[in-house]
Steps between C-alpha positions, in 0.01 A plus 500: 500500500574394150862399473558668164349824624716502812810423297422783261447733792828397657676581179320832484639588840850542374439808284270638767775487758355237728797507728569871476504717806175690560492843339357674808410436863133476398585236239701305759202510736266381221734205438503423872118513517472259203754261653315497831167441323646210303660358814167513684312352204736205472551438872802281436596244764858489621567191287349665191706813557815290536423322174394816313784728612777341289267496200428872538865584551600297194231664285604846619861417422414391148295813437787714632745316276288560192461864597880532526542334161254744348678796655831376358342456157333843503776678300490233228120512491504880472751480216293239318178699547675817384600309188138385457389864505769585245396206281138610508585858417727394214306214341164468677587155637727352764783294354544135587838580656339760726223258601767245590693761698189592700426133567860436606492799735178375658651154545329176587497546875130581500422148382720363775316711757171371366619144560631592845170660599308197370714285726445741790122478464503123468698477825299769679173322416632195684551713813170687497157357581203531265361777722826690484514468122145635490608785728767592244224531241271715711712702743459876469824689537525863592279749674188546289132518567280214388319749276814535286550124473446349158163327457489122526509320173779711354829326456735599781775557245306798371566700814863396545424298813704200389797723433463658843485158671815382324678826572403468866608135520847594381529812713750538782210580735322171433821297508577653842157397626547145373844493657354605836239225477768246410713593800 
């Protein structure tokens, strides 16, 4: 998987609620299915699981931290965006001060997460074999017929597959499976 693509996807997880509790029992089961499929596709050895587990836990922790920072900054972001709407209504443009307020409310943590996820992937690649890295690129997650699968030759990013793999890697279900293999 391309490092930059995986880093971008990791950063995209935060607004999508990567570590959020499932919205319904069906959603929880879909997450469990995906985690089991990824676990089977990778077939981690005990040693690999022991090496990968702290990396996964650290990455999940960093995503959770950024999510908490964003939640704390939400009121300031709403205020700045409300001001942007007022600026646009009044003058047709957003003032420099409002742009700065929006940027300050968003913070720089996303860039830090990008660096953290880059480090995660560099370390994870050292743990996984070439076949396992290939499995990450080709594994199908979820319950779908082959007829609904995207045709070969299309970029996997077009169907959200990379996002789904990253989401699954950082899920509690997958981490539990890795933990069981490590034990």
